[in-house]
C-alpha positions as CSV (number, residue, x, y, z in Angstrom):
1,M,-23.4,18.6,-19.4
2,T,-26.4,20.9,-19.4
3,E,-25.7,24.1,-17.0
4,G,-28.5,23.0,-14.6
5,I,-26.7,20.1,-13.6
6,E,-23.1,21.3,-14.1
7,S,-24.0,24.0,-11.5
8,F,-25.9,21.2,-9.7
9,V,-23.1,18.7,-9.5
10,R,-20.6,22.0,-8.8
11,A,-22.4,22.5,-5.9
12,M,-23.3,19.1,-4.1
13,P,-20.6,18.4,-1.3
14,K,-17.5,16.6,-2.3
15,V,-15.9,13.7,-0.4
16,E,-12.9,11.3,-1.1
17,L,-14.2,7.9,-2.2
18,H,-10.7,6.1,-1.7
19,V,-7.6,6.9,1.2
20,H,-5.4,4.8,2.0
21,L,-5.0,5.4,5.9
22,E,-1.9,4.4,6.8
23,G,-1.1,7.6,4.0
24,S,-3.0,9.5,5.8
25,I,-3.3,9.2,9.8
26,R,-0.5,10.7,11.8
27,P,2.3,8.5,13.2
28,T,1.2,10.3,16.5
29,T,-2.0,8.8,16.1
30,L,-1.1,5.1,14.6
31,L,1.0,4.7,17.8
32,E,-2.4,5.9,20.3
33,F,-4.3,3.4,18.4
34,A,-1.4,0.7,18.7
35,R,-1.0,0.6,22.2
36,T,-4.9,1.5,22.8
37,H,-5.3,-1.6,20.9
38,G,-2.6,-3.4,22.6
39,V,-1.1,-3.9,19.0
40,D,2.6,-4.5,18.0
41,L,4.1,-1.9,15.3
42,P,7.6,-2.0,14.1
43,A,9.0,1.4,15.7
44,T,7.9,3.1,18.6
45,D,8.5,6.6,18.1
46,P,6.9,9.1,15.8
47,E,10.0,9.3,14.0
48,G,11.0,5.5,13.8
49,L,7.8,4.5,11.8
50,T,8.2,7.5,9.9
51,R,11.2,5.8,8.8
52,W,10.0,2.9,8.8
53,Y,6.9,2.8,6.4
54,R,9.0,4.5,3.2
55,P,6.1,4.6,0.4
56,E,8.8,4.6,-2.4
57,A,10.5,1.6,-0.9
58,Q,6.3,-0.1,-0.5
59,R,6.3,0.9,-3.8
60,A,9.2,-0.3,-4.9
61,A,8.1,-4.1,-3.3
62,L,5.0,-3.6,-5.1
63,R,6.3,-3.0,-8.0
64,D,8.5,-6.3,-7.9
65,R,5.8,-9.1,-6.7
66,V,3.5,-7.3,-9.8
67,E,6.3,-8.0,-12.3
68,R,7.1,-11.5,-10.5
69,E,3.3,-12.8,-11.1
70,L,3.0,-11.1,-14.6
71,S,5.9,-13.1,-15.4
72,A,4.4,-16.5,-13.9
73,A,1.5,-16.1,-14.9
74,A,2.9,-15.7,-19.1
75,D,5.3,-18.2,-18.5
76,E,2.1,-20.6,-17.9
77,A,0.6,-19.1,-20.5
78,G,3.3,-20.0,-22.8
79,M,4.5,-16.2,-23.6
80,R,7.1,-14.0,-23.0
81,L,6.8,-10.7,-20.9
82,A,7.9,-7.8,-22.3
83,R,9.9,-5.9,-20.7
84,P,10.8,-1.9,-21.1
85,I,13.5,-0.6,-21.8
């Protein structure tokens, strides 16, 4: 990259292009929005909402689902899914 382009790019304002709402909204704000719009949540206070939304549990559930889907696709194709040791 030429020096002029590099300094131009560095000076440009930056934006976040990919943020998941559930990972970036405060529990109190989420509870307020839910109350305002009549949406039931699995908890009624910030502490309960924080206990309910555990990112590590969400990742484990996603990993399990992806593994099931890949395994089913491999079976349908007559292939065997290799798993790490």
